[in-house]
C-alpha positions in Angstrom: 68.2 77.5 115.3 70.8 79.7 113.5 73.4 76.9 113.8 70.9 74.4 112.6 70.2 76.6 109.6 73.9 77.0 108.9 74.5 73.3 109.1 71.5 72.7 106.8 72.9 75.3 104.3 76.3 73.7 104.4 74.8 70.3 103.6 72.8 71.7 100.7 75.9 73.5 99.4 78.0 70.3 99.5 75.2 68.5 97.6 75.2 71.2 95.0 78.9 71.1 94.6 78.9 67.3 94.3 76.2 67.4 91.7 78.1 70.0 89.7 81.2 67.9 89.9 79.4 64.9 88.7 77.9 66.9 85.8 81.4 68.1 84.9 82.8 64.6 84.9 79.9 63.3 82.9 80.4 66.1 80.4 84.0 65.3 80.1 83.4 61.6 79.7 80.9 62.2 76.9 83.3 64.5 75.1 81.3 67.6 76.0 78.9 67.2 73.1 77.5 70.7 73.5 80.9 72.2 72.5 82.1 69.3 70.3 81.5 68.9 66.6 81.9 65.4 65.3 82.8 65.1 61.6 83.0 61.9 59.5 84.9 62.4 56.3 87.2 60.7 53.7 90.8 60.5 54.8 93.0 63.6 54.2 90.0 65.4 52.7 90.3 68.8 54.5 93.0 71.2 55.2 93.8 70.6 59.0 94.5 74.4 59.3 90.8 75.0 58.6 89.8 72.7 61.4 92.0 74.8 63.8 90.6 78.0 62.4 87.0 76.8 62.9 87.8 75.8 66.5 89.4 79.2 67.2 86.6 81.2 65.7 83.7 79.2 67.3 85.1 77.7 70.5 84.0 74.2 69.4 86.3 71.2 69.6 86.3 69.2 66.4 86.4 65.4 66.7 87.4 64.3 63.2 87.0 60.6 62.0 87.6 59.1 58.6 86.2 56.4 56.3 87.5 54.8 53.1 84.3 54.0 51.2 80.7 55.1 51.1 79.7 51.6 51.9 81.7 51.4 55.2 80.5 54.9 56.2 76.9 53.9 55.5 77.2 50.7 57.6 78.5 52.6 60.6 75.7 55.3 60.3 73.1 52.5 60.1 74.5 50.8 63.2 74.2 53.9 65.3 76.2 54.4 68.5 78.3 57.2 67.1 76.4 60.5 66.6 78.1 62.3 63.8 77.2 65.9 63.2 78.5 66.3 59.6 79.2 63.5 57.1 80.6 63.7 53.6 78.9 61.1 51.3 78.9 60.8 47.5 75.8 61.6 45.5 74.4 58.1 45.1 74.9 57.5 48.8 73.0 60.8 49.6 70.1 59.3 47.6 70.3 56.1 49.7 70.5 57.9 53.0 67.4 59.9 52.1 65.5 56.8 51.3 66.5 55.3 54.6 65.7 58.5 56.6 69.3 58.8 57.9 69.8 62.5 57.1 68.0 65.6 58.2 66.4 68.2 55.8 68.5 71.4 55.8 67.4 74.8 56.9 68.8 77.0 54.1 68.3 80.1 56.3 71.2 78.9 58.4 73.4 78.5 55.4 73.6 82.0 53.8 76.9 81.1 52.1 75.1 78.6 50.0 74.8 81.5 47.6 78.4 81.1 46.6 77.9 77.6 45.0 77.8 77.7 41.2 74.2 77.1 40.1 75.2 74.3 37.8 76.2 72.2 40.8 72.9 72.8 42.6 69.5 71.0 42.2 71.1 67.8 41.0 68.9 64.7 40.4 70.1 62.9 43.5 68.9 65.8 45.7 66.5 68.3 44.1 66.6 71.7 45.7 69.5 70.6 47.8 67.1 69.8 50.6 69.6 67.4 52.3 73.0 68.1 50.9 75.5 70.8 50.1 78.3 70.3 47.5 81.8 69.9 48.9 84.0 68.8 46.0 83.3 67.4 42.6 85.3 65.5 39.9 85.2 63.1 37.0 86.1 59.7 35.8 88.7 59.9 33.0 91.8 58.7 31.4 95.3 59.3 32.7 98.2 58.6 30.2 102.0 58.7 30.1 103.3 60.9 27.3 106.4 58.7 27.1 104.3 55.8 25.9 101.4 57.3 24.1 100.4 60.7 22.6 97.4 62.7 23.8 95.5 62.2 20.6 95.6 58.5 21.1 93.5 58.6 24.3 90.9 61.4 23.8 87.9 58.9 23.7 86.9 55.8 25.5 86.8 53.7 22.4 90.5 54.3 21.9 91.2 52.1 24.9 90.4 49.1 22.7 93.3 50.0 20.4 95.6 46.9 20.0 98.6 49.3 20.5 97.7 49.4 24.2 98.2 45.7 24.6 99.0 44.9 28.3 99.3 48.6 29.0 96.0 49.6 30.5 95.0 49.8 34.2 91.4 49.8 35.3 90.0 51.0 38.6 88.5 48.1 40.6 84.9 49.4 40.5 82.0 47.8 38.7 80.1 51.0 38.2 83.1 52.8 36.8 84.3 50.1 34.4 80.8 49.4 33.1 80.3 53.2 32.7 83.2 53.2 30.2 81.6 50.4 28.1 78.1 51.7 28.4 79.1 55.2 27.2 80.7 53.6 24.1 77.4 52.0 23.5 75.5 55.3 23.9 73.7 53.9 26.9 73.1 55.4 30.3 75.6 54.7 33.1 72.5 54.1 35.3 70.9 51.5 33.0 68.8 48.8 34.6 68.5 46.9 31.3 70.2 43.5 31.7 70.7 43.1 28.0 72.5 46.4 27.8 74.7 45.3 30.7 75.5 41.9 28.9 76.4 43.8 25.8 78.7 46.1 27.9 80.3 43.0 29.4 80.9 41.5 26.0 82.6 44.7 24.9 84.7 44.7 28.0 85.9 41.1 27.4 87.2 42.4 24.0 89.3 44.8 26.0 91.1 42.2 28.1 94.2 41.9 25.9 95.0 45.5 26.8 94.3 45.1 30.5 97.5 45.0 32.6 95.7 45.1 36.0 92.4 45.9 37.7 93.4 47.6 40.9 92.4 50.3 43.4 94.8 52.8 45.1 97.8 50.9 43.9 97.2 52.5 40.5 98.7 55.7 41.7 102.0 54.0 42.5 102.2 52.1 39.3 101.4 55.1 37.0 103.8 57.3 38.9 106.5 54.6 38.3 105.8 54.4 34.5 104.4 50.8 34.8 101.6 51.4 32.3 100.8 53.7 29.5 97.1 54.4 30.4 94.8 54.2 33.3 91.1 54.8 34.0 90.8 56.7 37.2 89.3 59.6 39.1 90.3 63.2 38.6 91.5 63.7 42.2 93.7 60.6 42.0 95.0 61.8 38.7 96.0 65.1 40.2 98.1 63.3 42.8 99.8 61.2 40.2 100.6 64.2 38.0 102.2 66.0 41.0 104.6 63.1 41.2 105.2 62.3 37.6 105.1 65.2 35.1 104.8 62.8 32.1 101.3 62.0 33.2 98.2 63.9 31.9 94.5 63.5 32.4 91.7 63.6 29.9 87.9 63.6 30.2 86.4 62.1 27.0 84.1 64.7 25.4 81.4 62.1 24.6 80.7 61.7 28.3 81.8 60.3 31.6 80.8 60.1 35.2 80.7 63.3 37.3 80.7 62.7 41.0 79.9 64.9 43.9 80.9 64.6 47.5 78.5 66.5 49.8 78.1 67.8 53.3 75.0 66.4 55.1 73.7 66.4 58.7 72.6 63.0 60.0 69.3 62.7 61.8 71.1 61.4 64.9 73.4 64.5 65.0 73.8 65.8 68.6 75.1 69.2 67.7 73.2 70.5 64.7 73.9 74.1 65.7 77.7 73.5 65.3 77.0 71.4 62.1 75.3 74.4 60.4 78.1 76.7 61.5 80.7 74.3 60.1 79.0 73.9 56.7 78.6 77.6 56.4 82.2 78.1 57.4 83.4 75.7 54.7 81.2 77.6 52.2 83.1 80.9 52.8 85.0 81.6 49.6 88.4 82.0 51.3 88.0 78.8 53.2 86.7 76.9 50.2 89.6 78.1 48.1 92.1 77.2 50.8 90.6 73.7 51.0 90.7 73.2 47.2 94.4 74.1 47.1 95.1 71.6 49.9 92.9 68.7 48.6 93.5 69.3 44.9 89.9 68.6 43.8 87.6 70.9 41.9 85.5 73.2 44.0 81.8 73.8 43.3 82.2 77.2 45.0 82.1 79.9 42.2 83.5 82.7 44.4 86.3 80.4 45.7 87.2 79.4 42.2 87.9 83.0 41.4 90.5 83.0 44.1 92.4 80.0 42.7 95.4 80.4 40.4 94.6 80.6 36.7 96.8 77.6 36.0 94.4 75.5 38.0 91.0 76.8 36.9 92.1 77.0 33.2 93.0 73.3 33.2 90.2 71.7 31.1 91.0 68.3 32.5 89.8 69.3 35.9 87.4 72.1 35.0 86.0 70.7 31.7 84.4 73.1 29.1 80.6 73.3 28.8 80.4 71.0 25.8 82.0 68.2 27.9 80.1 69.1 31.1 76.7 68.6 29.4 77.6 65.0 28.6 78.6 64.0 32.1 76.3 61.7 34.1 76.0 61.2 37.9 75.5 57.8 39.3 72.1 57.1 40.8 71.3 54.7 43.6 70.1 51.6 41.8 68.0 48.8 43.2 69.9 46.2 45.1 69.0 43.6 42.5 70.5 45.7 39.7 73.6 46.4 41.7 74.0 42.7 42.2 73.9 42.3 38.4 76.6 44.9 37.9 78.8 43.2 40.5 78.2 39.7 39.2 79.0 40.7 35.6 82.0 42.7 36.6 83.3 39.7 38.6 82.9 37.5 35.5 84.8 40.1 33.5 87.6 40.2 36.1 88.0 36.4 36.0 88.1 36.5 32.2 90.7 39.3 32.2 93.2 37.2 34.3 
């Protein structure tokens, strides 16, 4: 009987060990989701040293994936299959993701470091009360110019881009919303207008700009401006910073009459597998020292007031990247417009591009 019991016990023990082994293999094959944090972010948009620091402090392994546009990111989230824990969408995409129930409401009790965010960057129209999003970086749409070709006083305002002296010397970012924003602001209209007549007037105004347009391009603008290929470009503050680091004859201006202010934000998708780690990561990135380190690495403006105090004065005193209050009050965020209206923007922009060739 004792031998029978021992044999029985041995069989049970073997079964347990086999089960544990299978569980371990399964855990390994799925990436160990309990101790893995999966992040979906723009390329080169975080200091890699901070990822290592987070892993060391928490014991989590970070799986970091990147995207190159809000639209491609949104498509992948909609398709499912990959359960991201933290995603970094722009403001109008946060609005869209809320409508489609793709992101989870945030428990602010798990984000005590949210107190470090400058109040002016909280409670934005795209996410009142920051119920779904936490600011990550912010920036503007503006004018970059080469002081060897034009003077700063020649490009302080959007309307100056129509000056005949800029013939074949202007580069535009290949984006319907951004290019139309320039024309709409000169008309004193909202960058979020849904009025087709206002859009047609803006297109007409843009067609008058075509003699000055050298190219309508995307990332290539950085290379061309760095190589003195044009006098002026319409671009984003973060891209402008990269260009200025290469070519010291380049400068960036945000027209005081208004422009677009954009926000990239940290959100937690509804399908996240590791929300505990997601909250820890967001709170980690909100720590002033970490936020300051990230701002130095990325080169974009931080919404973290405590982190801003830790940055060099030469950065925070630069009005091009931290505009004064009288400029800030005229900046507008893009809203998520109805698909019909977005189609109108895109169609009118395509017609303008064909006219500009």
